[in-house]
Backbone as CSV, one residue per row, in Angstrom:
resi,resn,N_x,N_y,N_z,CA_x,CA_y,CA_z,C_x,C_y,C_z
1,MET,0.859,-1.304,0.026,-0.018,0.016,-0.133,0.749,1.243,0.043
2,ASN,2.017,1.209,0.761,2.798,2.306,0.829,3.418,2.694,-0.620
3,GLY,3.863,1.542,-1.249,4.273,1.487,-2.562,3.445,2.128,-3.650
4,VAL,2.220,1.662,-3.601,1.187,2.075,-4.540,0.768,3.752,-4.299
5,ALA,0.761,4.033,-2.997,0.472,5.406,-2.799,1.553,6.209,-3.205
6,TRP,2.760,5.963,-2.999,4.002,6.745,-3.530,3.997,6.603,-4.986
7,GLY,3.700,5.593,-5.614,3.634,5.397,-6.945,2.683,6.314,-7.732
8,GLY,1.453,6.395,-6.979,0.549,7.454,-7.552,1.112,8.795,-7.568
9,ILE,1.861,9.178,-6.637,2.555,10.503,-6.484,3.630,10.641,-7.700
10,TYR,4.382,9.639,-7.959,5.268,9.699,-8.910,4.585,9.694,-10.284
11,ALA,3.483,9.054,-10.344,2.779,9.028,-11.647,2.318,10.467,-11.985
12,LEU,1.783,11.085,-11.045,1.241,12.587,-11.204,2.247,13.424,-11.810
13,ILE,3.641,13.328,-11.128,4.754,14.261,-11.633,5.143,13.700,-13.004
14,ALA,5.297,12.367,-13.282,5.831,11.836,-14.462,4.789,12.184,-15.641
15,LEU,3.479,12.414,-15.373,2.747,12.781,-16.357,3.031,14.210,-16.966
16,GLY,3.448,15.120,-16.112,3.939,16.468,-16.698,5.070,16.319,-17.627
17,TYR,6.049,15.558,-17.111,7.223,15.190,-18.177,6.719,14.695,-19.485
18,THR,6.039,13.545,-19.367,5.615,12.840,-20.754,4.606,13.570,-21.551
19,MET,3.840,14.509,-20.909,2.955,15.413,-21.817,3.842,16.408,-22.603
20,VAL,4.680,17.133,-21.715,5.593,18.041,-22.567,6.550,17.484,-23.506
21,TYR,7.017,16.321,-23.132,7.877,15.669,-24.233,7.132,15.206,-25.361
22,GLY,5.788,14.710,-25.247,4.878,14.334,-26.347,4.620,15.375,-27.236
23,VAL,4.568,16.652,-26.720,4.054,17.640,-27.612,5.374,18.549,-28.137
24,LEU,6.451,18.784,-27.273,7.565,19.478,-27.733,8.823,18.688,-27.892
25,LYS,8.919,17.496,-27.468,10.231,16.629,-27.450,11.181,17.476,-26.513
26,LEU,10.679,17.817,-25.438,11.531,18.647,-24.541,11.354,17.837,-23.014
27,ILE,12.499,17.556,-22.455,12.497,17.133,-21.101,12.382,18.479,-20.217
28,ASN,11.353,18.620,-19.462,11.145,19.791,-18.685,11.823,19.606,-17.101
29,PHE,13.242,19.882,-17.146,13.762,19.492,-15.827,13.275,20.462,-14.680
30,ALA,12.612,21.435,-15.168,12.148,22.315,-13.976,10.813,21.889,-13.362
31,HIS,10.406,20.604,-13.847,9.013,20.178,-13.315,9.177,19.723,-11.925
32,GLY,10.198,19.154,-11.447,10.434,18.827,-9.971,10.219,20.094,-9.159
33,GLU,10.747,21.127,-9.540,10.603,22.305,-8.804,9.160,22.847,-8.714
34,VAL,8.364,22.666,-9.875,6.955,22.968,-9.828,6.274,22.235,-8.810
35,TYR,6.634,20.856,-8.636,6.151,20.185,-7.616,6.508,20.602,-6.316
36,MET,7.599,21.150,-6.068,8.003,21.748,-4.839,7.156,22.966,-4.466
37,VAL,6.964,23.796,-5.553,6.208,25.089,-5.240,4.688,24.733,-4.979
38,GLY,4.331,23.548,-5.533,2.945,23.052,-5.148,2.884,22.668,-3.600
39,ALA,3.781,21.926,-3.109,3.832,21.738,-1.590,3.907,22.944,-0.860
40,MET,4.762,23.927,-1.202,5.122,25.016,-0.457,3.675,25.943,-0.472
41,THR,3.079,26.082,-1.573,1.829,26.847,-1.780,0.786,26.180,-1.063
42,GLY,0.539,24.958,-0.998,-0.331,24.118,-0.037,-0.142,24.509,1.344
43,TYR,1.118,24.606,1.842,1.413,24.816,3.125,0.891,26.144,3.520
44,TYR,1.304,27.166,2.780,0.792,28.651,3.132,-0.719,28.776,2.799
45,ALA,-1.210,28.120,1.726,-2.709,28.227,1.456,-3.578,27.567,2.653
46,ALA,-3.021,26.512,3.174,-3.806,25.957,4.351,-3.896,26.828,5.480
47,HIS,-2.780,27.735,5.886,-2.737,28.544,6.958,-3.679,29.777,6.660
48,TRP,-3.456,30.273,5.377,-4.228,31.472,5.061,-5.870,31.268,5.018
49,LEU,-6.199,30.154,4.532,-7.572,29.743,4.381,-8.145,29.162,5.765
50,GLY,-7.237,29.158,6.812,-7.680,28.827,8.123,-8.152,27.255,8.348
51,VAL,-7.679,26.494,7.408,-7.959,24.948,7.506,-6.881,24.164,8.132
52,ALA,-5.726,24.801,8.412,-4.542,24.072,9.024,-4.952,23.398,10.390
53,GLY,-5.588,24.059,11.135,-5.949,23.551,12.488,-7.226,22.830,12.494
54,ALA,-7.993,22.595,11.440,-9.291,22.027,11.374,-9.310,20.816,10.285
55,PRO,-8.793,19.669,10.509,-8.675,18.790,9.438,-10.095,18.449,8.815
56,SER,-10.171,18.582,7.607,-11.512,18.159,7.060,-11.274,17.966,5.377
57,LEU,-12.278,17.196,4.734,-12.068,17.032,3.360,-12.167,18.362,2.613
58,THR,-12.992,19.271,3.094,-13.163,20.459,2.431,-11.890,21.242,2.356
59,GLY,-11.053,21.234,3.679,-9.845,21.906,3.710,-8.798,21.410,2.701
60,LEU,-8.978,20.016,2.506,-7.999,19.474,1.598,-8.342,19.859,0.027
61,VAL,-9.606,19.952,-0.211,-10.022,20.361,-1.502,-9.608,21.925,-1.839
62,LEU,-9.680,22.564,-0.803,-9.413,24.064,-0.983,-7.908,24.219,-1.089
63,THR,-7.208,23.498,-0.241,-5.692,23.584,-0.450,-5.273,23.067,-1.804
64,LEU,-5.808,21.892,-2.244,-5.514,21.515,-3.512,-5.799,22.531,-4.683
65,GLY,-6.913,22.998,-4.584,-7.352,24.038,-5.518,-6.273,25.180,-5.624
66,ALA,-5.980,25.745,-4.502,-5.091,26.965,-4.512,-3.624,26.704,-4.942
67,SER,-3.209,25.416,-4.490,-2.001,24.938,-5.052,-1.850,24.774,-6.518
68,MET,-2.904,24.090,-7.084,-2.928,23.896,-8.510,-3.037,25.082,-9.236
69,ILE,-3.868,26.220,-8.819,-4.079,27.459,-9.461,-2.621,28.073,-9.610
70,ALA,-1.884,28.189,-8.361,-0.630,28.919,-8.401,0.400,28.177,-9.279
71,CYS,0.540,26.780,-9.309,1.437,26.236,-10.224,0.951,26.374,-11.570
72,ALA,-0.391,26.417,-11.954,-0.689,26.716,-13.371,-0.087,28.083,-13.780
73,LEU,-0.267,28.964,-12.950,0.173,30.377,-13.372,1.719,30.407,-13.400
74,LEU,2.469,29.693,-12.583,3.888,29.578,-12.727,4.363,28.831,-13.946
75,ALA,3.636,27.788,-14.314,3.945,27.124,-15.537,3.859,27.709,-16.794
76,ALA,2.682,28.675,-16.826,2.377,29.545,-17.924,3.396,30.546,-17.980
77,LEU,4.108,31.067,-16.905,5.079,32.076,-16.923,6.386,31.393,-17.454
78,ILE,6.662,30.309,-17.003,7.960,29.506,-17.413,7.925,29.328,-19.052
79,GLU,6.683,28.751,-19.401,6.673,28.467,-20.853,6.789,29.789,-21.708
80,ARG,6.054,30.823,-21.341,6.058,31.910,-22.018,7.508,32.666,-22.113
81,VAL,8.110,32.685,-20.800,9.402,33.523,-20.840,10.640,32.595,-21.209
82,ALA,10.640,31.406,-20.712,11.815,30.635,-20.927,11.865,29.586,-22.150
83,TYR,10.673,28.978,-22.507,10.660,28.016,-23.422,10.281,28.465,-24.836
84,ARG,9.163,29.287,-24.876,8.650,29.783,-26.319,9.562,30.439,-27.140
85,PRO,10.469,31.486,-26.547,11.478,32.087,-27.392,12.391,31.193,-28.051
86,LEU,12.608,29.910,-27.451,13.681,29.024,-27.967,12.976,27.823,-28.724
87,ARG,11.638,28.088,-29.124,10.971,27.031,-29.936,11.616,26.446,-31.139
88,SER,12.171,27.405,-31.833,12.732,26.977,-33.138,14.279,26.926,-32.876
89,ALA,14.844,27.001,-31.778,16.268,26.796,-31.451,16.759,25.391,-31.607
90,PRO,18.080,25.128,-31.650,18.537,23.678,-31.538,18.082,23.087,-30.343
91,ARG,17.844,21.765,-30.403,17.192,21.066,-29.241,18.018,21.222,-27.927
92,LEU,19.256,21.386,-27.984,20.165,21.474,-26.808,19.816,22.851,-25.946
93,ALA,19.379,23.778,-26.611,19.091,25.265,-26.037,18.115,25.154,-24.963
94,PRO,16.912,24.659,-25.373,15.799,24.560,-24.334,16.097,23.517,-23.277
95,LEU,16.995,22.497,-23.454,17.340,21.591,-22.532,18.153,22.236,-21.536
96,ILE,19.154,23.072,-21.798,20.049,23.704,-20.902,19.159,24.840,-20.191
97,THR,18.275,25.430,-20.842,17.211,26.330,-20.318,16.527,25.834,-19.192
98,ALA,15.999,24.589,-19.408,15.190,23.880,-18.401,16.084,23.601,-17.153
99,ILE,17.341,23.244,-17.282,18.268,23.142,-16.146,18.364,24.420,-15.440
100,GLY,18.622,25.504,-16.248,18.663,26.807,-15.544,17.494,27.153,-14.817
101,VAL,16.337,26.994,-15.355,15.046,27.259,-14.711,14.903,26.471,-13.525
102,SER,15.343,25.234,-13.409,15.309,24.329,-12.324,16.161,24.996,-11.135
103,LEU,17.385,25.419,-11.373,18.273,25.898,-10.542,17.745,27.278,-9.969
104,LEU,17.234,28.010,-10.874,16.728,29.378,-10.480,15.497,29.194,-9.420
105,LEU,14.639,28.189,-9.748,13.444,27.946,-8.843,14.011,27.500,-7.433
106,GLN,14.896,26.612,-7.459,15.555,25.984,-6.226,16.006,27.216,-5.434
107,ASN,16.785,28.188,-5.899,17.410,29.167,-5.145,16.224,30.259,-4.821
108,LEU,15.485,30.566,-5.734,14.318,31.502,-5.413,13.313,30.783,-4.308
109,GLY,13.256,29.499,-4.316,12.476,28.913,-3.302,13.159,29.146,-1.893
110,GLN,14.382,28.944,-1.810,15.131,29.261,-0.504,14.992,30.602,-0.038
111,ILE,14.893,31.517,-0.957,14.895,33.034,-0.711,13.528,33.327,-0.317
112,VAL,12.484,32.896,-1.037,11.046,33.182,-0.630,10.524,32.398,0.395
113,PHE,10.757,31.209,0.366,10.187,30.296,1.423,10.967,30.148,2.733
114,GLY,12.194,30.458,2.484,13.218,30.237,3.680,13.874,28.733,3.330
115,ALA,15.145,28.576,3.843,15.933,27.305,3.758,15.399,26.459,4.668
116,ASP,14.862,26.725,5.735,14.414,25.906,6.799,13.349,24.968,6.482
117,PRO,13.343,23.750,6.848,12.199,22.839,6.546,10.955,23.156,7.390
118,LYS,9.745,23.126,6.825,8.477,23.250,7.271,7.629,21.955,7.459
119,PHE,6.666,22.039,8.328,5.831,20.910,8.561,4.598,21.097,8.021
120,PHE,4.068,20.220,6.995,2.821,20.456,6.340,1.642,20.258,7.441
121,PRO,0.689,21.185,7.365,-0.458,20.916,8.360,-1.251,19.653,8.081
122,THR,-1.770,19.041,9.221,-2.707,17.925,9.161,-4.014,18.398,8.575
123,LEU,-4.118,17.971,7.260,-5.477,18.320,6.609,-6.546,17.243,6.881
124,ILE,-5.911,15.954,7.127,-6.870,14.779,7.442,-6.386,14.027,8.479
125,GLU,-7.209,13.655,9.560,-6.732,12.954,10.849,-6.584,11.650,10.266
126,SER,-5.331,11.020,10.578,-4.976,9.832,10.277,-5.629,8.695,11.162
127,ARG,-6.165,7.693,10.507,-6.787,6.448,11.278,-6.770,5.366,10.458
128,ASN,-6.625,4.063,11.110,-6.656,2.942,10.158,-8.081,2.562,9.834
129,VAL,-8.343,2.220,8.556,-9.597,1.960,8.125,-9.832,0.445,7.896
130,PHE,-8.473,-0.302,7.966,-8.600,-1.731,7.499,-7.375,-2.345,8.028
131,GLU,-7.465,-3.371,8.814,-6.321,-4.131,9.312,-6.672,-5.678,9.112
132,MET,-5.586,-6.368,8.718,-5.855,-7.864,8.556,-4.327,-8.406,8.519
133,GLY,-3.986,-9.172,9.672,-2.728,-9.768,9.625,-1.727,-8.629,9.765
134,GLY,-0.668,-8.607,8.848,0.263,-7.519,9.027,-0.008,-6.365,8.074
135,LEU,-1.196,-6.317,7.492,-1.487,-5.277,6.647,-2.496,-4.190,7.313
136,SER,-1.971,-2.951,7.291,-2.747,-1.950,7.886,-2.910,-0.721,6.965
137,VAL,-4.097,-0.409,6.492,-4.338,0.647,5.530,-4.893,1.847,6.314
138,SER,-4.351,3.103,6.083,-4.999,4.274,6.736,-5.816,4.977,5.730
139,ASN,-6.525,5.859,6.234,-7.467,6.763,5.394,-6.609,7.800,4.560
140,VAL,-5.402,8.202,5.246,-4.531,8.935,4.317,-4.087,8.187,3.200
141,GLN,-3.655,6.992,3.324,-3.232,6.344,2.032,-4.157,6.281,0.923
142,LEU,-5.423,5.885,1.447,-6.555,5.766,0.568,-6.845,7.104,-0.098
143,THR,-6.813,8.158,0.744,-7.045,9.558,0.103,-6.071,9.863,-0.966
144,VAL,-4.709,9.713,-0.593,-3.617,9.919,-1.615,-3.881,9.042,-2.879
145,LEU,-4.077,7.733,-2.789,-4.406,6.941,-3.708,-5.547,7.203,-4.614
146,GLY,-6.646,7.648,-3.797,-7.819,7.778,-4.713,-7.784,9.161,-5.365
147,THR,-7.252,10.241,-4.817,-7.030,11.601,-5.465,-6.106,11.286,-6.501
148,ALA,-5.127,10.594,-6.438,-4.143,10.337,-7.648,-4.847,9.672,-8.911
149,LEU,-5.672,8.594,-8.474,-6.270,7.938,-9.520,-7.444,8.783,-10.216
150,ALA,-8.114,9.548,-9.397,-9.053,10.399,-9.874,-8.547,11.421,-10.893
151,LEU,-7.387,11.978,-10.519,-6.709,13.010,-11.416,-6.195,12.356,-12.710
152,MET,-5.744,11.205,-12.694,-5.040,10.459,-13.727,-6.296,10.034,-14.665
153,ALA,-7.397,9.617,-14.093,-8.544,9.351,-14.806,-9.101,10.667,-15.594
154,GLY,-9.104,11.626,-14.794,-9.582,12.841,-15.469,-8.606,13.379,-16.555
155,LEU,-7.358,13.204,-16.393,-6.481,13.492,-17.440,-6.669,12.764,-18.775
156,GLU,-6.942,11.465,-18.552,-7.090,10.575,-19.627,-8.422,11.076,-20.444
157,LEU,-9.450,11.339,-19.513,-10.682,11.712,-20.161,-10.454,12.998,-20.986
158,VAL,-9.826,13.893,-20.379,-9.638,15.235,-21.174,-8.851,14.843,-22.508
159,VAL,-7.848,14.079,-22.419,-6.781,13.897,-23.484,-7.644,13.097,-24.710
160,MET,-8.577,12.164,-24.304,-9.088,11.291,-25.434,-10.452,11.693,-25.639
161,ARG,-11.146,12.535,-24.890,-12.652,12.919,-25.088,-13.070,14.362,-25.387
162,THR,-11.971,15.208,-25.234,-12.314,16.652,-25.323,-11.720,17.190,-26.611
163,ARG,-12.040,18.356,-26.895,-11.416,19.164,-28.064,-10.061,19.449,-27.733
164,PHE,-9.663,19.906,-26.572,-8.544,20.356,-26.181,-7.619,19.124,-26.203
165,GLY,-7.977,17.872,-25.793,-7.156,16.705,-25.882,-7.019,16.324,-27.180
166,ARG,-7.868,16.443,-28.223,-7.732,16.149,-29.546,-6.636,17.135,-30.304
167,ALA,-6.644,18.284,-29.755,-5.604,19.332,-30.342,-4.210,18.875,-29.773
168,ILE,-4.225,18.481,-28.463,-2.884,18.037,-27.836,-2.277,16.907,-28.783
169,ARG,-3.279,15.920,-29.045,-2.709,14.730,-29.781,-2.290,15.201,-31.260
170,ALA,-3.046,16.164,-31.805,-2.799,16.586,-33.183,-1.493,17.256,-33.117
171,VAL,-1.302,18.133,-32.200,0.140,18.847,-32.160,1.168,17.893,-31.908
172,SER,1.170,16.955,-31.005,2.099,15.853,-30.663,2.524,15.062,-31.969
173,PHE,1.396,14.827,-32.806,1.651,13.973,-33.997,2.370,14.840,-34.962
174,ASP,1.965,16.138,-35.272,2.670,16.781,-36.398,2.023,18.329,-36.299
175,ALA,3.003,19.016,-35.442,2.659,20.489,-35.080,2.296,21.338,-36.324
176,PRO,3.312,21.297,-37.323,3.096,22.202,-38.518,1.805,21.983,-39.228
177,ALA,1.520,20.599,-39.432,0.142,20.274,-40.110,-1.101,20.663,-39.236
178,ALA,-0.860,20.585,-37.898,-1.999,20.987,-37.020,-2.245,22.431,-37.174
179,ALA,-1.142,23.247,-37.148,-1.217,24.576,-37.448,-1.874,25.015,-38.728
180,LEU,-1.598,24.340,-39.877,-2.252,24.494,-41.068,-3.642,24.109,-41.125
181,MET,-4.153,23.416,-40.215,-5.492,22.950,-40.101,-6.353,23.883,-39.066
182,GLY,-5.611,24.888,-38.538,-6.295,25.851,-37.690,-6.152,25.661,-36.165
183,VAL,-5.317,24.683,-35.643,-5.004,24.389,-34.380,-4.135,25.470,-33.870
184,PRO,-4.628,26.214,-32.730,-3.765,27.196,-31.983,-2.527,26.479,-31.307
185,VAL,-1.367,26.397,-32.032,-0.343,25.423,-31.537,0.241,26.072,-30.132
186,ASP,0.516,27.534,-30.130,1.022,28.036,-29.041,0.223,27.861,-27.806
187,ARG,-1.223,27.960,-28.064,-2.150,27.865,-26.826,-2.264,26.433,-26.326
188,VAL,-2.069,25.449,-27.263,-2.171,24.024,-26.954,-0.917,23.735,-26.030
189,ILE,0.259,24.263,-26.576,1.518,23.993,-25.725,1.389,24.606,-24.388
190,LEU,0.872,25.810,-24.325,0.692,26.439,-23.014,-0.183,25.697,-22.088
191,GLY,-1.388,25.144,-22.586,-2.155,24.372,-21.884,-1.572,23.200,-21.516
192,THR,-0.741,22.494,-22.200,-0.098,21.252,-21.819,0.793,21.469,-20.668
193,PHE,1.688,22.647,-20.701,2.415,22.943,-19.495,1.497,23.125,-18.254
194,VAL,0.418,23.981,-18.374,-0.454,24.197,-17.379,-1.034,22.933,-16.706
195,VAL,-1.485,22.057,-17.406,-2.159,20.900,-16.947,-1.040,19.973,-16.281
196,GLY,0.043,19.792,-16.836,1.182,19.144,-16.156,1.531,19.768,-14.840
197,ALA,1.664,21.035,-14.735,1.920,21.680,-13.487,0.867,21.538,-12.405
198,MET,-0.457,21.573,-12.878,-1.449,21.193,-11.940,-1.452,19.945,-11.330
199,LEU,-1.159,18.921,-12.092,-0.893,17.566,-11.510,0.187,17.453,-10.632
200,ALA,1.351,18.198,-10.916,2.569,18.195,-10.050,2.269,18.971,-8.611
201,ALA,1.463,20.032,-8.784,1.068,20.600,-7.571,0.182,19.749,-6.654
202,ALA,-0.664,18.967,-7.148,-1.562,18.041,-6.433,-0.686,17.000,-5.927
203,ALA,0.394,16.596,-6.523,1.447,15.600,-5.970,2.042,16.208,-4.794
204,GLY,2.375,17.529,-4.932,3.124,18.196,-3.759,2.246,18.224,-2.590
205,VAL,0.983,18.515,-2.696,0.149,18.421,-1.496,-0.019,16.994,-0.882
206,LEU,-0.294,16.128,-1.781,-0.441,14.691,-1.362,0.656,14.097,-0.658
207,VAL,1.906,14.562,-1.004,3.169,14.160,-0.270,3.208,14.881,0.963
208,GLY,2.746,16.111,1.081,2.493,16.799,2.507,1.697,15.979,3.463
209,LEU,0.700,15.131,2.861,-0.236,14.518,3.761,0.492,13.296,4.365
210,THR,1.438,12.680,3.545,2.135,11.434,3.826,3.571,11.696,4.478
211,ASN,4.240,12.735,4.141,5.543,13.031,4.505,5.643,14.472,4.848
212,PRO,5.128,14.877,6.026,4.899,16.367,6.366,6.126,17.207,6.121
213,LYS,7.298,16.770,6.119,8.582,17.624,6.125,8.666,18.190,4.661
214,ILE,8.610,19.400,4.531,8.698,19.911,3.117,9.781,21.136,3.159
215,GLU,10.571,21.171,2.096,11.742,22.289,2.004,11.894,22.536,0.591
216,PRO,12.666,23.654,0.266,12.875,24.092,-1.039,13.545,23.283,-2.057
217,LEU,14.237,22.209,-1.528,15.008,21.409,-2.356,14.334,20.007,-2.528
218,MET,13.089,19.909,-1.965,12.396,18.527,-2.033,12.145,18.073,-3.385
219,GLY,12.177,18.989,-4.434,11.674,18.548,-5.680,12.743,17.980,-6.597
220,VAL,14.108,17.954,-6.034,15.104,17.428,-7.025,15.091,15.877,-7.288
221,LEU,15.004,15.221,-6.129,14.986,13.709,-6.252,13.691,13.135,-6.807
222,PRO,12.502,13.619,-6.204,11.412,13.086,-6.772,11.232,13.416,-8.213
223,GLY,11.657,14.660,-8.612,11.658,15.003,-10.008,12.380,14.151,-10.964
224,LEU,13.666,13.696,-10.447,14.500,12.817,-11.343,13.689,11.467,-11.367
225,LYS,13.311,11.097,-10.166,12.652,9.643,-10.147,11.343,9.694,-10.961
226,ALA,10.571,10.671,-11.107,9.357,10.691,-12.039,9.867,10.662,-13.418
227,PHE,10.971,11.342,-13.600,11.535,11.277,-15.058,11.842,9.842,-15.415
228,VAL,12.505,9.066,-14.410,12.669,7.629,-14.556,11.294,6.815,-14.835
229,ALA,10.223,7.061,-14.135,9.086,6.595,-14.311,8.435,6.700,-15.531
230,ALA,8.672,8.093,-16.176,8.108,8.395,-17.478,8.910,7.465,-18.515
231,VAL,10.198,7.450,-18.390,11.021,6.648,-19.389,10.613,5.131,-19.205
232,LEU,10.380,4.638,-17.931,10.065,3.236,-17.688,8.665,2.916,-18.461
233,GLY,7.730,3.907,-18.446,6.469,3.481,-19.140,6.572,3.802,-20.622
234,GLY,7.491,4.596,-20.973,7.570,5.131,-22.491,7.379,6.565,-22.591
235,ILE,8.406,7.261,-22.404,8.310,8.734,-22.548,7.526,9.312,-23.634
236,GLY,6.503,9.974,-23.344,5.485,10.629,-24.441,4.200,9.788,-24.248
237,ASN,4.132,8.656,-23.508,2.999,7.855,-23.454,2.213,8.077,-22.158
238,ILE,1.039,8.617,-22.029,0.438,8.967,-20.813,0.003,7.673,-19.998
239,PRO,-0.629,6.629,-20.596,-0.965,5.559,-19.711,0.525,4.872,-19.273
240,GLY,1.649,4.905,-20.017,2.688,4.496,-19.700,3.415,5.193,-18.456
241,ALA,3.167,6.500,-18.383,3.717,7.253,-17.196,2.963,6.787,-16.054
242,MET,1.650,6.670,-16.161,0.839,6.175,-14.964,1.349,4.834,-14.357
243,VAL,1.462,3.847,-15.284,2.018,2.544,-14.994,3.387,2.585,-14.354
244,GLY,4.254,3.354,-15.136,5.737,3.536,-14.619,5.800,4.061,-13.320
245,GLY,4.975,5.086,-13.012,5.078,5.709,-11.593,4.725,4.687,-10.511
246,ILE,3.558,3.919,-10.717,3.151,3.057,-9.689,4.118,1.954,-9.566
247,LEU,4.658,1.425,-10.726,5.751,0.409,-10.552,6.893,0.850,-9.763
248,LEU,7.344,1.990,-10.107,8.585,2.463,-9.530,8.276,2.734,-8.041
249,GLY,7.065,3.191,-7.503,6.823,3.291,-6.150,6.803,2.015,-5.450
250,VAL,6.146,1.004,-6.163,6.165,-0.366,-5.480,7.562,-1.012,-5.374
251,ILE,8.275,-0.830,-6.376,9.725,-1.458,-6.443,10.612,-0.754,-5.351
252,GLU,10.445,0.478,-5.182,11.234,1.297,-4.097,10.889,0.831,-2.808
253,THR,9.633,0.685,-2.537,9.242,0.282,-1.210,9.586,-1.173,-0.933
254,LEU,9.568,-2.026,-1.845,9.875,-3.460,-1.660,11.298,-3.478,-1.387
255,VAL,12.233,-2.757,-2.203,13.721,-2.724,-1.856,13.900,-2.206,-0.608
256,SER,13.256,-1.139,-0.151,13.445,-0.598,1.168,13.027,-1.506,2.319
257,GLY,12.058,-2.229,2.084,11.391,-3.163,3.222,12.317,-4.334,3.248
258,TYR,12.745,-5.016,1.982,13.182,-6.423,2.113,14.839,-6.338,1.998
259,LEU,15.341,-5.323,1.445,16.845,-5.207,1.358,17.351,-4.218,2.361
260,SER,17.412,-2.906,1.965,17.812,-1.811,2.735,17.322,-0.550,2.341
261,SER,16.939,0.264,3.154,16.499,1.833,2.864,17.625,2.545,2.161
262,THR,18.838,2.046,2.380,19.933,2.737,1.829,19.847,2.725,0.163
263,TYR,19.264,1.553,-0.430,19.074,1.343,-1.915,17.996,1.969,-2.448
264,ARG,17.120,2.596,-1.634,15.790,3.138,-2.071,15.874,4.052,-3.252
265,ASP,16.820,4.961,-3.126,16.948,6.061,-4.176,17.872,5.411,-5.286
266,ALA,18.657,4.540,-5.067,19.656,4.041,-6.146,18.807,3.288,-7.161
267,ILE,17.719,2.653,-6.634,17.054,1.608,-7.644,16.442,2.333,-8.797
268,ALA,16.015,3.442,-8.530,15.413,4.279,-9.659,16.353,4.348,-10.915
269,PHE,17.591,4.650,-10.460,18.646,5.026,-11.475,19.164,3.716,-12.001
270,VAL,19.203,2.610,-11.313,19.560,1.276,-11.806,18.474,0.779,-12.827
271,LEU,17.115,1.064,-12.554,16.163,0.835,-13.522,16.293,1.711,-14.796
272,LEU,16.676,2.940,-14.678,16.852,3.665,-15.796,17.923,3.162,-16.781
273,ILE,19.054,2.657,-16.191,20.177,2.059,-16.873,19.707,0.906,-17.692
274,VAL,18.885,0.026,-16.961,18.546,-1.201,-17.497,17.542,-0.915,-18.616
275,ILE,16.592,-0.010,-18.579,15.583,0.290,-19.438,16.424,0.783,-20.751
276,LEU,17.151,1.739,-20.556,18.001,2.351,-21.768,18.773,1.304,-22.410
277,LEU,19.292,0.231,-21.764,19.993,-0.845,-22.299,19.169,-1.772,-23.141
278,TYR,18.020,-2.145,-22.389,17.338,-3.406,-22.956,15.974,-2.980,-23.658
279,ARG,15.339,-1.929,-23.327,14.137,-1.454,-23.910,14.127,0.158,-23.876
280,PRO,14.813,0.803,-24.786,14.917,2.171,-24.659,13.647,2.976,-24.871
281,THR,12.613,2.315,-25.480,11.306,2.921,-25.737,10.332,2.829,-24.526
282,GLY,10.817,1.926,-23.393,9.910,1.800,-22.277,8.928,0.759,-22.481
283,LEU,8.172,0.490,-21.426,7.134,-0.577,-21.483,6.033,-0.531,-22.578
284,PHE,5.689,0.737,-22.750,4.420,0.981,-23.688,4.818,1.746,-24.934
285,GLY,6.115,2.278,-25.042,6.642,2.925,-26.170,6.873,2.068,-27.396
286,VAL,6.821,2.784,-28.569,7.009,2.026,-29.761,8.108,2.715,-30.603
287,SER,8.929,1.995,-31.212,10.083,2.500,-31.977,9.312,3.399,-33.229
288,GLN,10.026,4.386,-33.487,9.510,5.401,-34.636,10.616,5.456,-35.598
289,THR,10.206,5.374,-36.827,10.993,5.559,-37.979,11.168,7.041,-38.211
290,GLU,12.443,7.564,-38.416,12.600,9.058,-38.459,13.183,9.178,-39.936
291,LYS,12.679,10.071,-40.529,12.971,10.528,-41.906,14.228,11.344,-41.814
292,VAL,15.306,11.114,-42.735,16.437,11.843,-42.779,16.595,12.549,-44.114
């Protein structure tokens, strides 16, 4: 259960990577810091809204909403200022810019939020809802997993059943042709960044429920692990990112429980090496022929 809950969080972050890559062929390495901003915004929003001292489902929903809106605005700013001017530049330029934005957000986070760790408010009182043998399931785990699955199902519905989702798929397949057919490519790309950031913000709040200690550098390692999850499922493939995130969370937890917690962080990068060696397209990715 711990692994599945953490895997749902990784999947939410990984979806941002895979959506942006699917549309722009860009690895947005600043995405982990958007997740950090989501957690920090949730911390301050819970206090501003007065729900920090009164655990309730309404307080969680309000905090999630505030965090997702803030990160949506941040993602729109990043896309407009840092990535759009480099749209036609060589592929290395936006990649270096993404690393630069990541470092900028890390240091700005320490200036704005302070370098000291903060403890996320209790938005839901933890209690066991199911016990059998050695298995104990808490309402917090079920809330995290249920929220993650609901958001992933919502994303799948948007991508496959709405006009905006059809536009995303069109731009991903062939952006110049989509533009000729009247698809507003710039707005679609902006919307893709915004949706991915909102999912990362939700992941930041959900992490605060399970691991209350948050700080401005908390996005570095989860961001890299979520990238591994996206590669594991097949970068650019939305269902693959979901499955890859949950698999990574389960594998990490099993390694931590049955081998040693020392290897918990290393296993993600071991998986990345194995995937790149034996199945570079990931579990759900397909090889593509490239015209030269």
